[in-house]
C-alpha positions as CSV (number, residue, x, y, z in Angstrom):
1,V,-53.2,123.8,-31.5
2,K,-52.8,120.7,-29.4
3,M,-53.3,117.1,-30.4
4,G,-55.7,115.1,-28.2
5,E,-58.7,112.8,-28.1
6,V,-62.0,113.8,-29.6
7,R,-64.8,112.4,-27.7
8,K,-68.5,112.4,-28.6
9,V,-71.4,110.8,-26.8
10,L,-74.2,109.7,-29.0
11,Q,-77.5,108.7,-27.4
12,A,-79.7,106.4,-29.4
13,T,-82.5,103.9,-29.0
14,G,-82.3,100.6,-30.7
15,I,-81.8,96.8,-30.4
16,V,-78.6,95.2,-29.3
17,K,-77.8,92.4,-31.8
18,A,-75.1,89.8,-32.0
19,Q,-72.8,89.4,-34.9
20,V,-72.0,86.0,-36.4
21,G,-69.9,84.2,-33.8
22,A,-70.9,86.3,-30.9
23,I,-73.0,83.5,-29.3
24,V,-71.2,80.4,-28.2
25,R,-73.2,77.3,-27.4
26,I,-71.7,75.1,-24.8
27,G,-72.7,71.4,-24.8
28,A,-72.0,68.5,-22.5
29,R,-69.2,66.1,-23.6
30,A,-70.3,63.4,-21.1
31,T,-73.5,61.7,-20.1
32,G,-74.7,61.9,-16.5
33,T,-76.4,64.0,-13.8
34,I,-75.6,67.6,-13.3
35,K,-73.9,67.7,-9.9
36,E,-73.4,71.4,-9.8
37,M,-74.4,74.3,-11.9
38,R,-72.2,77.2,-11.2
39,V,-73.5,80.0,-13.4
40,R,-76.8,81.9,-14.0
41,V,-78.0,84.1,-16.8
42,G,-76.1,87.4,-16.7
43,D,-73.0,86.1,-15.0
44,P,-69.7,87.1,-16.5
45,V,-67.3,84.2,-17.1
46,T,-63.7,83.9,-18.2
47,A,-62.1,81.4,-20.5
48,G,-61.4,78.2,-18.6
49,Q,-63.9,78.9,-15.8
50,T,-66.0,76.0,-14.7
51,I,-69.7,76.3,-15.7
52,A,-71.0,73.0,-14.5
53,L,-70.0,69.6,-13.1
54,I,-71.4,66.2,-14.0
55,D,-71.4,63.5,-11.5
56,D,-68.3,61.4,-12.1
57,R,-68.4,58.9,-9.2
58,E,-68.8,55.9,-11.6
59,L,-65.9,57.1,-13.7
60,Q,-63.8,57.6,-10.6
61,A,-64.5,54.0,-9.6
62,Q,-63.5,52.9,-13.1
63,R,-60.3,54.9,-12.8
64,D,-59.4,53.2,-9.5
65,Q,-59.9,49.8,-11.2
66,A,-57.8,51.0,-14.2
67,E,-55.0,52.1,-11.9
68,A,-55.1,48.8,-10.1
69,T,-54.9,47.0,-13.5
70,M,-51.9,49.2,-14.5
71,E,-50.1,48.6,-11.2
72,K,-50.6,44.8,-11.6
73,A,-49.3,44.9,-15.2
74,Q,-46.3,47.0,-14.2
75,A,-45.5,44.6,-11.3
76,E,-45.7,41.6,-13.7
77,R,-43.4,43.3,-16.2
78,Q,-40.9,44.1,-13.3
79,R,-41.1,40.4,-12.3
80,V,-40.2,39.3,-15.8
81,L,-37.3,41.8,-15.9
82,D,-36.0,40.5,-12.6
83,V,-36.6,36.8,-12.9
84,Y,-35.6,35.9,-16.4
85,P,-32.2,37.6,-16.5
86,R,-31.3,35.7,-13.4
87,R,-32.6,32.5,-14.8
88,I,-30.6,33.1,-18.0
89,A,-27.5,33.8,-16.0
90,E,-27.9,30.6,-14.0
91,S,-28.5,28.5,-17.1
92,D,-25.4,30.1,-18.7
93,A,-23.3,29.3,-15.7
94,Q,-24.5,25.7,-15.7
95,L,-23.7,25.4,-19.4
96,K,-20.2,26.7,-18.9
97,L,-19.7,24.1,-16.1
98,A,-21.1,21.3,-18.2
99,E,-18.7,22.3,-21.1
100,A,-15.8,22.3,-18.8
101,Q,-16.7,18.9,-17.4
102,Y,-17.1,17.6,-21.0
103,D,-13.7,19.0,-22.0
104,Y,-12.1,17.2,-19.0
105,A,-14.0,14.0,-19.6
106,K,-13.1,14.0,-23.3
107,A,-9.4,14.6,-22.6
108,N,-9.5,11.9,-19.9
109,S,-11.2,9.4,-22.2
110,A,-8.5,10.0,-24.9
111,R,-5.8,9.5,-22.2
112,Q,-7.3,6.3,-20.9
113,S,-7.6,4.9,-24.5
114,Q,-3.9,5.6,-25.0
115,L,-3.0,4.0,-21.7
116,L,-5.2,1.0,-22.7
117,K,-3.2,0.5,-25.9
118,Q,-0.1,0.4,-23.7
119,N,-1.7,-2.0,-21.4
120,L,-1.3,0.4,-18.5
121,V,-5.0,0.5,-17.4
122,A,-7.8,-2.0,-17.4
123,R,-10.4,-1.9,-20.1
124,D,-13.1,-1.2,-17.5
125,T,-11.3,2.0,-16.6
126,Q,-11.1,3.1,-20.2
127,E,-14.8,2.2,-20.8
128,A,-15.8,4.2,-17.7
129,A,-13.9,7.2,-19.1
130,M,-15.8,6.9,-22.4
131,R,-19.1,6.7,-20.6
132,E,-18.3,9.8,-18.6
133,E,-17.4,11.6,-21.9
134,L,-20.8,10.7,-23.4
135,V,-22.7,11.7,-20.2
136,T,-21.0,15.0,-20.0
137,F,-21.6,15.6,-23.7
138,S,-25.4,14.9,-23.2
139,T,-25.5,17.1,-20.2
140,G,-23.9,20.0,-22.1
141,R,-26.5,19.7,-24.9
142,A,-29.3,19.7,-22.3
143,R,-27.8,22.8,-20.6
144,K,-27.5,24.6,-23.9
145,A,-31.1,23.8,-24.8
146,T,-32.2,25.1,-21.3
147,L,-30.4,28.3,-21.9
148,E,-31.9,28.9,-25.3
149,L,-35.3,28.1,-24.0
150,A,-34.9,30.7,-21.2
151,K,-33.8,33.3,-23.6
152,T,-36.8,32.6,-25.9
153,E,-39.2,32.7,-23.0
154,F,-37.7,36.0,-21.8
155,V,-38.4,37.6,-25.1
156,K,-41.9,36.3,-25.3
157,E,-42.8,37.2,-21.7
158,K,-41.3,40.7,-22.0
159,I,-43.3,41.4,-25.2
160,K,-46.4,40.1,-23.4
161,A,-45.7,42.2,-20.3
162,D,-44.9,45.4,-22.3
163,K,-48.2,45.0,-24.2
164,A,-50.2,44.5,-21.0
165,V,-48.7,47.7,-19.6
166,E,-49.4,49.7,-22.8
167,E,-53.0,48.5,-22.8
168,A,-53.4,49.3,-19.1
169,E,-51.9,52.8,-19.6
170,A,-54.2,53.4,-22.6
171,G,-57.2,52.3,-20.6
172,L,-56.4,54.6,-17.8
173,A,-55.8,57.5,-20.2
174,T,-59.2,56.9,-21.7
175,I,-60.9,57.0,-18.3
176,E,-59.0,60.2,-17.4
177,T,-60.2,61.8,-20.6
178,R,-63.8,60.8,-19.9
179,I,-63.5,62.3,-16.4
180,S,-62.2,65.5,-17.8
181,Y,-65.3,65.8,-19.9
182,T,-67.5,65.9,-16.7
183,K,-66.1,69.4,-16.1
184,I,-67.8,71.8,-18.4
185,V,-65.8,75.0,-18.8
186,S,-66.1,78.2,-20.7
187,P,-64.1,78.4,-23.9
188,I,-64.2,82.2,-24.0
189,D,-64.6,85.4,-21.9
190,G,-68.2,86.4,-22.1
191,V,-71.6,86.6,-20.4
192,V,-74.0,83.8,-19.8
193,S,-77.1,84.4,-22.0
194,L,-78.9,81.1,-21.5
195,V,-78.8,78.2,-19.1
196,S,-80.7,75.3,-20.5
197,T,-80.3,72.8,-17.6
198,Q,-80.0,72.7,-13.9
199,Q,-78.6,70.8,-11.0
200,G,-80.1,67.3,-10.7
201,E,-81.0,67.0,-14.4
202,T,-79.6,64.3,-16.6
203,V,-77.7,65.3,-19.7
204,V,-76.3,63.4,-22.6
205,A,-73.2,64.0,-24.6
206,G,-73.9,66.8,-27.1
207,L,-76.8,68.3,-25.2
208,Q,-76.7,72.1,-24.9
209,V,-76.0,73.3,-21.4
210,A,-75.6,77.0,-21.7
211,N,-75.0,79.9,-24.2
212,L,-72.3,82.5,-23.8
213,I,-72.2,85.8,-25.6
214,T,-69.1,88.0,-26.1
215,A,-69.5,91.8,-25.9
216,Q,-66.9,92.5,-28.5
217,L,-69.2,91.0,-31.2
218,L,-72.4,92.9,-30.2
219,F,-73.7,95.9,-32.1
220,L,-76.5,98.4,-31.7
221,E,-79.1,98.6,-34.4
222,A,-80.3,102.1,-33.7
223,E,-83.7,103.5,-34.7
224,D,-83.8,106.5,-36.9
225,P,-84.1,109.7,-34.8
């Protein structure tokens, strides 16, 4: 005795019916004109295969505009990142110079005041030294205010630029998604059982375009012999 396959051919007449889930209705996810219908009833299709294309020229133009907006936003952010750190560095250098000048003027004013008490310099010389001390002090305060303002502006402008880039990227991503919806693809392996639209017709999002049926979920309802 040998083990093997037992085969039996049964011939019967009946009606081929579909189980629940055998028929998959494919609808459009975008509104537009059918540019190309690539299947007909009876055609076998595989998962991911393109069934139809919707005209996407308007969306492509919107994508070009969105890309230009994003590039502009990115360029502005780069400008902020380039310009403000340099401006801050320059303001910081000017502040350090002003502080050094004030330190020197302050020391010189004190020295001239001491010399005046010893009658070794004229009062005009001492008063000029005091005025120089006051001037350099005011200059230092102004330089410090300029530095703080530059830092504050940098933070504000960077936040603004980052937000603009994020919004531009989100806008472009939205357009890319809408463009992807213009390509109608099969979600399963199966056979086209219905085509409800054709090239040149206008469809709206949600409208049925075709039906697919999968052979694995078909059964034969045979008649009694």
